[in-house]
N, C-alpha and C positions, 0 to 999 in steps of 0.2 A: 567404364570404358573411357580411355583417354582420347581426347579429341583435339586435333590441330586443324586449323583452317588453312587451306592452301589455295592461293589465287595465282593463276597464270594469265598474263595479258600479252598479246602480240599486237602491235600497232604498226600500220603501214604508212603513217604520215610523217613528214619531216618534223623533227622536234629540235628546234634550235634552243640552246641554253639561254635562259633569260634571268640569270642571277639566282642567288640562294637566299632563303630565309630560315632562321632558326636552326641553322647547322653551321658549325664552325670549321669544318674540314673541307679541303679541296677534293672534288671527285677524281678518282683514278679512272680514266677512260681509255683505254687502249684503242550446241547452239542450234538452235533451229533458225531457219530464215524467217523473215517477217511474213512471208506469204504462206509458210507451212506447206509449200509445194513438194512434190517428190524430189528428193535430193539425189543427184548423180554421185556415184562412187568414183574414187580416184581412178584415172585412166593410166596411171603409172604402172609399169610391170610389177606383178605381185604373184606370190605363191598362195593358192587357196589353203587356208589353215585347216588342219585336221585335229579336232579335239576329241577327248573321250566321249563315248556315247551318252553318258549320264551327265555331261557338263551342263549346268543350268544356264550358262551364258553363251551357249554355242550359237545362238541367233545373232550375236554381235551387239555392239553398242549402237545407240540411235545417233547417227551422225548427221549434222546439218551441213549444208553447202551454201556459200555466199561468194560472189565474184570479187568483192572489193575489200571487205573488212569483217572481222569476226570477234565475238566475245564469248568465252566459255567459263563457267564458274559452277560452284556447288549449289547455286540458287538461280533459277530462271528469272526471278524478280530482279536480282542483282545484275544478272547479265543484261536484262532489258534496260537497266539504268545506265550501264556502260554504252549500250547501243544508242540510247537517247543522246548522250554526249557526243558520240562520233558523228551522228547525223546533224548535230548542231554546229559542226565544224571543228570539234575537238580532235586532238591527236590521241595516240595510244596511251600516253601517260595520263592525259586528262581522263580518259575512259577508265583506266586502271584505278585511279583515285576515286572516281565515282563508284565503281564496283566495290572498292574497299569499304567505303562508308555505308553503302547500301547493304552489304553483308552484315554490318553491325546491327541493322534493323531487321532484315528479313531472315537472317540465319544466326540468331543470337547465341546458340549453343557453341558456336565456334568463330563466326565472324565477330569482329570486335573493335572497340576503341580502348579496351582495357588490357590488351595483350601486346604482341609485337610481331615482327616478321622480317622478311627479306624481299627485295625487289631487284630483278635483273632486267635491264633495259638494253635492247639492241636497236640502234638507229639505222635508218635506211642507208646512211652514208658509210656504214661499216663499223662505227664506234660502238663500244659496249661499256656500260656502267653498272656497278653493283652497289646497292644501298642496304646497309645493315641497320635495322631498327629493332634489333633484339632487345628484350627487357634486360635490365641490370639489377644486381643485388643492391638493396638500400645501403646507405652509408653506415648504418648501425649493424650490418650483417657481420657474422664471424664464422670461421671455419666449422665450429662445433655447435652452432646455434640451435640445431634440432635434436641434440642429445639431451636426455634427461639426467637427473643427478646420479644415476647408476651407469651413465655412459651408453645407454641404449637409444637407438634411433626412434623418435616419435613420429606420428603422422602429421605433425604441424607443418611440415613442408609440402604436404599434399592437399590438405583440406583446411579451410579457414583463413583468417586474415594474415597469419604469418607466412603463408605459402606464396604470396604475391611478390613478384619483382616489379620494379618501376616500369610502367607501360611505355612502349615506344611507337605504337601504331600511328597515333596522330602526328607525332614529330616526323615519322618517316613519310607518310602520305603527303603532308604539306611540303616537306623538303623536296620530294620528287616533283611535285607540281611546280614549285618555285623555280626549279632549275630547268626542267624539260617540258613543262606544260605550256599550253597556249591560251587557256581560258581562265577567268578569275575563279578563285576558290568558291565564292558564293554560287556561281553558276554550276560548278562541278558538284557541289554538295546539295544542290536543289532537289534532285531525285530522292536522296536519302532523307532529307528533312520532310519532304512531302509524304514519303512512306511512313515515317514515324508519327507525323501529326494526323494524317488521314487514316492510317492503318493498313495492314496487310492481311490477306485472308490466310487463316491458319490451315495448313494441310495436315494430313494424317501423320506424316513423319515428325513434324514439330510437336504435334499433340502427344505422340508417343514418347518423344525424347523428354518432354517436360514431365510426363507421368513417371518415367523411369528415374528421374532425378528430383522428384517433388520433395523428398525429405531434406535433401541438401539445399534446395532452393528455399524452402521454408525456414531452415535453420539460420540462414544468414541474410535475411531481409528481402528476398525476392517474391514472397508469397502474394503481396498486394497486387503486384504487376502480373505475375505468371500463374497464380493460383487464386483468382478472384472468387471470393465466397468459399474458399477452401477446395475449389474444383479446378481440374486441369482445363486449359483452353481447349475447346472442342473444335474438331475439323469443320471448316466452313464459317467459323465465327471471325469477326474482324478484330484484329489485335492492334490497338492504338497505344503508343508509347509517348505520352506528352513530356515526361521528364527527359527522356532521351532526345526528343525533338528540341527542347530548350538547350540541352548540352551541345547538340550539333549546330544550333544557331549561334551559340557563343564562339564555336570554332570557325564557322563560316565568316563571322564578323571580325574576329581578332586573330585568326590563324592559330598556330600552335599555342600561342600565349593564352588563347581562350580555353585551353585544357590544362596547361601546366602552371598557370597562374590564375589568380582570381577565384571566382566562385566554385568552379569545378575542382580545382586543386584543393580548396578548403574542404569540400565535401568528401573527397578521397581520403584526406588526412583524418577527418572526423570519423569516417568509417573504420579506418585502421585502429583508432583509439577505442572504439566501442567495445564494451564488455571486458576490457582488460582489467584484471584484478589489481587493486592498489598494493604497493609495497613489493612488487616483483623486482628482484635485482636485474640489472641490465642484461647480464649474460644468460638469464633464463626466460626472458620475455618471449622469445620466439617459441621455445619449447612449450611454453604455457599458452600458446595460441594468440599472443598479442601481435597486432600488425606492426610492421617496422617502417613503412613508407611515410615520410614527412613531406611538408610543403617544400622544404629545401631540396629533398631528393627530386621532386617533380620539376622544380625551377632549373635544376642543373642538368637534367637529362638532355643528351644530344645524340642524334643518329650519326652514323659514320659511313662516308663514302669509301669504298675499298676497291682494290684492283681485282677484276673478275678472274676466276680461274679459267684456264683454257687448255684443252688437250685435243689431240687428234685421235680418231678411231676409224680405221679403214677408209681414210681419205676425207672423212667428215670432221668438221670443227665443232667441238662441244664446249660451250661456255656455261659456267655454273658459279655458285656462290663460294667464296673463300671462308675460312674461319672468321667469326665465331660459329658459322655453320660448319658442321662436319660433312654435310651432304655432298658438296662438290668434290672434296678430296676423296671421299670413300667411293663415289661414283667413278671418278677418274681412275683411281687405282684398280677398281674392278675391271673397267674396260681395258686398261693397259695390260692386265694379266691375260684377258681373253683374246686380245688382238694378236698375241703371239701364236695362237693356234690358227693355221692358214684358213680353216673354216670350222664352224661349230657343227656338232652333230645335229641331226634333225630335231625340230622342236618336239617336245613330249617324250623323248627317249631318256632312258636312264643315263646314257652317256652325256647328253646335254645338261641335265640337271646336276650331274656330278661335277662337271667343269664349272657351272654357274655357282653352285654352292661352295665349291673349293675357293673360288675367287672372292665371294662374299666373306667367307670365313677369314681369309687372310687380310682383306682390307678392313674389316671390322675389328680385327685384333689390333691393327695399328691405330684405328680410330679411337678405340676405347682407352688405349694407353697413352697416346701422344697428343691428342688434340685438345684445345682449349681456347680461351679468348686471347687473340694475338697481342692485345694491349697489356697482357699480364704474363704470358708465358711464351717461350720461343717455340714456334711450331715449324718443323722442317718441311715446309710446303714443297719446295722445289724437289727435294729428294724423294718424298712420298709420291709425287706426280711423275717421277722420271721413268722412262722406259727401262732403264737398267735395274731399278728397284723392282719393277714388275717382272722382269726376266728372272731375277733371283727368287722371287716368290713363286713364279710359275714352275721353276725347277723342283720345288718341293711337293708338287702335286703328283700323286701316284695315278697311273692310268686307270686303275681298277679297284682302288681301296680308299676309304675315307681316312682323313687325317684327324686324329683327336685334337680339339682346339688347344687343350692344355699343353700339347707338345710344340705349339707354335709360339715362338718368342716374338714380341713386337719388334719393329725396326728399332735398332739402337738409336739413342738420342744424338745429336750434333750439338690426345682425347676419348595421345595416341591418335590422336586424331588431329587434324588440321584442316584448313580450307585453302584451296588453291584456285587461282584463276589465271586465264591467259587472254591476251588481247592482241590483235593485229589490225592496223589501220590500212587505209587505201594506198599509202605511200611505202608500205613495207616496214614501218617501225613496229617493233614487237616488245611486249612486256610480259614477264613471268613473275608472278607474285605469290608467295606463300605466307600466310599469317595464322596466328594461333593464340588460344587461351591455355593450351596444353591439354587438360582434361575437358570432357564435356561440361560446359558451364564453368570451366576454370576451377577456381578455389571454392566456388559456390557463393562467394561474397558479392552481394549486390549493393552498389553504391547508391544508397537512398538519397533521393533528390536529384540524382544525375542520370539514373536509368540504365546502368550497364553493369555487367559482371567483370570482376577482376580475375586475372590469370592465376595459375598455380605453377608458374615456371621455375620457382626455386627448386622444385623436385628434379629439374634437369641438371642441376649441379650434382657432383659426387658428394652427398652429405656425409657419407662415410666411404672414402675411397676403398674400392675392393668389394663393396656390398651392392647388390642390385637395387635399381630404382623401380618405379611402378611399371616401367616398360621391360624390366628384366635386364637392362643394360648394366654391366659391371664396368665402372669407369675408374680412371686413375687420378693421380695428384694434380695433373694439369687442369682438371675441371673441378677442383676443390673450391669451396665458397670463399669469396673475398669481397670487401666493400666495393661497389660500383663496377664490378666485373660482370661481363656477359656470360650467361650459362651456355654450354654447348648445345647445339640444335641439330636435328636430323633434316631440317627443311632443305629441299633441293630444287629450287626453281632453275630450270635449265632451258637453253636455246641451242638447237642443232642447225648447223649450216651444211648444205650438201657439198660435194667436192668442187663445185663451181663457185662456192662462196655465197650461194643464195639460201634464204631462209627455208628450212625444211620442217622443223618441229619446234613448238613451244610446249613445254611439258612440265608437270609437277604433280605432287600428290599430297594426300593427307593420310595419317596413320602412324604417328610416332616413328620409331626406327624403320618401320615398313615403308615409309616414304622413300628411303634410299633404294631399297631393293625393287619396289614396284616401278619407280621411275626408270631405273636401269633396265628392267625387263621390257618395258614398253619401247625403249630405245633399241634394244637388241631385236625385238620383234619387228621393228620397222626397218633396220639396216641389214641385219643378218638373215632374218627369216622372211623379209620382204612382204610383210603382212599389210593389209589395208589398215586404216586407222580404226575401223570398227573391230577388226580381229585383234589388232595389237592391244586394244584396251580390254577386250573380253577374254583373251587367252588366260588359261589357268596360271597361277603364280605360286612360287615357293619363296620362303624367307629363311635366312640364316644370319644371325648377328654375332657369331663366335661363341658367346655364352648367353643362354644355355646352348649346349652343343647338340642341337636337334634341328632337323629340317621340319619347318612348319609348312603345311600344304593345304590348299583349299579343298574341302570335301568334294569328291567327284572329279577333281582336276587331274589326278594321276590314275592311270589304269592299273589293274592288278599286276601285270608283268613288270611294269616300271617300278612299282612299289617293292615288289619282291626282289628285283635286281638291286635297288638302292639299299635295301635291308641286308642283302648278301654282301654288299660292299662294306658294311659296317656302320651304316647310318641309322640313327634313331629317327623315327618319323612321328609327327603328331599333327592332327588336323587343326586348322585355324580358319575361321570364316573371314572372308574379305581381307585379303592381304593387300592393304593399300587401296585408296580410292583416287584414281588418276584423272586429271583434267588435261586435255591436250587440244592444240590446233595444229593442223598439218597443211602445208602448201601443196596443192594438187593442180593439174592442168586446168586453167580457167579460173582459179580462185583458191578458196580455203575450205577445208573441212574442220569442224569443231565438235567436241562432245565432252560430256561428263562421263564418268565411269558407269557401265551398266549396273554395277553394284550399288549405285547411288541414285539420287533423284534430281540432280541439277540439270543444266542444259546450256546450249549454245544458241546465240542469235547473231545475225549478220545482215549485211546489205550488199 
C-alpha cells in the first residue's frame, strides 16, 4: 500500500514575515478539545446527509470543537504537539512545523524527515503563500535509469536505495518557520525531540503497519529499531528512538544545515552507498539498486516559494498548490467543470456521480499529459484553470452516457498514502500541509545512525512515459526523469474562503492520486450538499483518474440502483477500500471544528 502523509494546518494568529533561512527564492504572496467535553455541531444551515443503509461510516466523523484554535492531523500525539506550541504563544506556522517534526516520530510510516511535501499558508490579513519542498531527483539521475539491459522497467524505483529522491521536508519546515514563524526552532522542535527520546506508546495501528511491512523494514536496516529481537513492536509498549532524537537535536541546533550538511548528510550518503556492487557502470547503478543521493545533492537542495493557485467556485475562493503539485490544477479544473451546472444532482444519485466522474476523467487526462516541474517544462496553468477551458470540457459530457477515456484528447500544448494536517490559530492564520514518503515506510531504507526512513518518490516520475506507476497513473513526457527535477505529486493542501472572504475550510488528504478526488469531494459536500464537517468527511466517495477507465467506489457506499444505473451508462465499477483519508478544519459559529477521517485514527485538539 502506498502511503503519503498529509498535514493541514490552519492558524489564526498574525504571522509577520521575519526573514528567510536556507531558501534562496522570494516567496510569491498574493481534534478533540483539551477538555474532551461534548462538542457542539456547526450551527450553519445544512442538509442532513442520507447515506446507503449499509454504509459503515454513516455515524459520521468524530468532530472536535474549540473556540479559538485547532490542530488536526493523522496522529493525535502530533496534534497535541501543535497545540502545545499554540498555547505557548506560537502562531499557526509554528504549530505546523511542530506537528511536522512530531509526525516523524509518532507516525513513522508516513510522517517524515526523509521525504517532502507542500505547505499552504493563509494569513489573517488575507495574504497566501505556497511552499514547495517536494523531493528532487539526484544529480546523477537519468531518464532511463530504472530500465534494465533489455529496456524493461525494474522495481528499483519503488523499493530500495535507488528509489529515493533528495528529501525536502527539513528544508521546507525550517524555511516556513524562518519566514512566518514567531518562536525559535529549538522551542518548536522540543515536543518532537521529547517524544523521540522519552518514547511514544505504540498503538494497534502502528503495530499492524510494522507487521505488514516487516520484510521490507528488515531488508534495509530498520530491524533493530522497529523489530527488536525479531518481533514487531507490541501495542502498549513504549517506542524510544534515540538515533532520531539525536538527528532532531542537530536540526534544532543548526537548522536545515543540521540535516543537509555534517553528520546526518554523511549518514544518508553512506546508506546510499551500502551494498552497491563494485564495477557497476554509471548508467546501470540505479537499475541495480544502488543509491544515487550524494552529500552534494543534499547540500544543494532548496525549497521553492511559489505563487498559490486560486480559483472561484460558487462564490467561494479556493487556494491550493501549483505545480510541481498536480493537485491544485486538477482540483480547480474539476470544480470549474462542475460550476457550469447551475446545481448538482442530489448526493448519492447516479446523476451526481456521473457528473463528478466525468469531471475527474477530463481533469486527470490533462493532468497526466501536461503537468510536470515548472522549472523544467512549460505548464499551461492559466489556460487549464480558465473557465473557458472548463466550458469546452463540459460540452463533451453526455447527460446519460459514460465517455471512454481514450476518446478524450488532453488539452493541446501552448502532467498512496500521505499524511495531512491542518492548523488554525486564534487570529485566523491557517496552514494546510501535506507531506509524504510515498509508500508506507517509503523505500524501506532506514538511515542507520540517523533513525529515519527514506522516501521512494522517484516512482512518481514517469520512468517509462505511457506506462503506469504503482498508483496506476499513466503519465507523459512532462514528468520524465531529469537531474534535480521535482517529480509530479498529487498532494492537494487547500484553503477555502466563503463568499465574504472569511476562512471556511482547511482541507487535505492522504492516499496517492485519491488525494485529489477525496479533497474535491469534501469541498463539494460542504458547498453544494451543505453537509456538516462530520458528514462531509464520512460520506461515501468515488475515484476516477482517467486511466484505468473505471469508477472505484467504497464497498457499501453505492446502493444497488445507483450501481445499476451507472453500469447502464457504460461505466465499469470496482470496489476500493478507503478512497482517501481526509483531515479538515472548518470554521463554524463560535469557533472551529476539526477532525481526521473516520476511516483513520488521527484526531484534532484545540483550545
